[in-house]
N, C-alpha and C positions, 0 to 999 in steps of 0.2 A: 665766073669766079665762084669758087665753093666757099661755103660758110661753115667753119668748124666750131664756131663759138657756141653753137647749140648743143655741142657734145660735152656737156658739163661733167659727166662721169669719166670722160677721157682725158681731162686735164691733169696737170701735175698736182699731187696732193701733198701738203705739208704734214710730216709726221711729228709726233711729240718731241722727238730728239733733234728736230731741226733739219733732218735729212729730207730729201724730196723723192717721191715715188713717181717716175715718169711712165706715162701710159700713152698709147697711140690711139688716135681717133679711129673708130670702127664704123664702117658703113655696111649695113646688112650682114653683120656677123664676120666681116673680114676687113682688112686694111684697104684703104682706097688705092686705086692704081693711078699714079701720077703721070703716066705716059703723055697725056694730053694737057697737062697743067701749064699755065703761063707762069711768069715770074711772080705775079701777084698771088696766085694760088699757092705757090711754094711758101711765100712769105706768110700768108694767112694760116697755113698749116702749122708752121713753127710757132707763130704767135699763139694759136689755139692750144698747142701742146705745152705751153708754159715757157717758151724761149723767146719772149718779146724782144729782149735786147739783142739776142743773136740773130733774129730773123732779118734784121737790117743787113747783115753780111751777105745773105742770099740775094737781097735786092741789089746791093752794091756790086756784086759779082755777076748779076744777071743770070742767076741759076733758075732755069725753068724745069719742068718735070723730066724732060728727056735728059737734061744735064744732071739732074739729081740722081737719076737711075744709073748714070755712068760714073758717079763719084766714087773714089776709093777712100779708104780710111785716111790715107795720107793727105788727100785733097781736103777733107773736112778738118783734120787736125792742124794743117799748116797753111792751106790755101785760102781759108776764110778769115784768118787773123782774129780768131776768137779764143778766149781762154780755154786751156786744156780740159778742165773739168766738164764744162758744158759741151765742148766739142766731142769728147768721148761719149757722152750720153746721147748727143744728137746722132752720131754715127751708129752706135750699138743698138739703141732703142728705136730709132726712126729710119734713118737712111738704109741701113742693112735690112731691116724688116720690110720696108717698102720695096726694095730691090728683090728680095726673096718672094714676096707676094706677087710681084709683077711677073717674075719668071714662072712661078707656078700657074698663074692664070693664063699665061700665053702658051704653056706646055700642054694644057688640056684642050 
């Protein structure tokens, strides 16, 4: 199981206007590759990136790393039963980026 809690600069930062800046944890200058993650790794990743409440949806749906890499935007927005705002951020700033990183690392 990976520990993303040590990546303090990678967590969500509250801005003065109350909005939140989402950032992805970075390992050695790039996003981690979730291909071999278990469900607990996926849950810990989303908890570490500031989605503590939404992370339980990944646990409930038994989303492991391979499943995460296969998720579509629609899966995240409707299949996890989480609020639209966080779901959009999770997909755009995390799932999509992890998928892109995985494809790039496997293409080289």
